[in-house]
C-alpha positions as a Python dict, from the first residue, in 0.01 Angstrom:
ca = {
    (1, 'M'): (0, 0, 0),
    (2, 'A'): (282, 242, 81),
    (3, 'G'): (436, 194, -265),
    (4, 'S'): (110, 278, -440),
    (5, 'Q'): (88, 607, -251),
    (6, 'R'): (434, 711, -370),
    (7, 'E'): (364, 634, -734),
    (8, 'P'): (207, 972, -829),
    (9, 'W'): (495, 1161, -668),
    (10, 'A'): (750, 947, -851),
    (11, 'S'): (579, 1024, -1182),
    (12, 'I'): (566, 1396, -1107),
    (13, 'S'): (928, 1413, -996),
    (14, 'A'): (1037, 1237, -1317),
    (15, 'L'): (898, 1520, -1534),
    (16, 'D'): (1157, 1742, -1700),
    (17, 'L'): (1087, 2107, -1618),
    (18, 'N'): (1269, 2228, -1930),
    (19, 'T'): (1032, 2030, -2150),
    (20, 'I'): (729, 2155, -1958),
    (21, 'G'): (854, 2515, -1993),
    (22, 'F'): (898, 2481, -2368),
    (23, 'F'): (552, 2326, -2391),
    (24, 'V'): (393, 2616, -2200),
    (25, 'V'): (572, 2876, -2413),
    (26, 'G'): (472, 2686, -2728),
    (27, 'I'): (106, 2684, -2627),
    (28, 'F'): (125, 3057, -2554),
    (29, 'L'): (278, 3132, -2895),
    (30, 'V'): (28, 2917, -3085),
    (31, 'T'): (-262, 3082, -2902),
    (32, 'W'): (-123, 3431, -2960),
    (33, 'L'): (-52, 3369, -3329),
    (34, 'G'): (-398, 3218, -3374),
    (35, 'S'): (-566, 3519, -3215),
    (36, 'V'): (-365, 3763, -3429),
    (37, 'A'): (-449, 3566, -3744),
    (38, 'Y'): (-820, 3564, -3651),
    (39, 'W'): (-810, 3938, -3578),
    (40, 'K'): (-650, 4012, -3915),
    (41, 'L'): (-852, 3768, -4128),
    (42, 'A'): (-1191, 3842, -3971),
    (43, 'K'): (-1121, 4218, -3972),
    (44, 'I'): (-1233, 4248, -3611),
    (45, 'E'): (-1100, 4602, -3576),
    (46, 'Q'): (-1312, 4726, -3867),
    (47, 'L'): (-1626, 4551, -3745),
    (48, 'Y'): (-1611, 4671, -3386),
    (49, 'G'): (-1423, 4994, -3450),
    (50, 'E'): (-1712, 5143, -3645),
    (51, 'A'): (-1966, 5040, -3381),
    (52, 'A'): (-1753, 5196, -3106),
    (53, 'A'): (-1707, 5518, -3307),
    (54, 'E'): (-2085, 5550, -3354),
    (55, 'K'): (-2150, 5511, -2980),
    (56, 'G'): (-1868, 5742, -2874),
}
């Protein structure tokens, strides 16, 4: 029973923090690039910019 309780901690301690860091940065970059591409391709600024100018 004691060995089964240590198993999750052994798995967690075996993770390489460099790899996890690169993975997190990669996800951030993919998300950021995707949002910029959507903003440019869908012309979000033109759609909502005109509506904001009319209200202001």
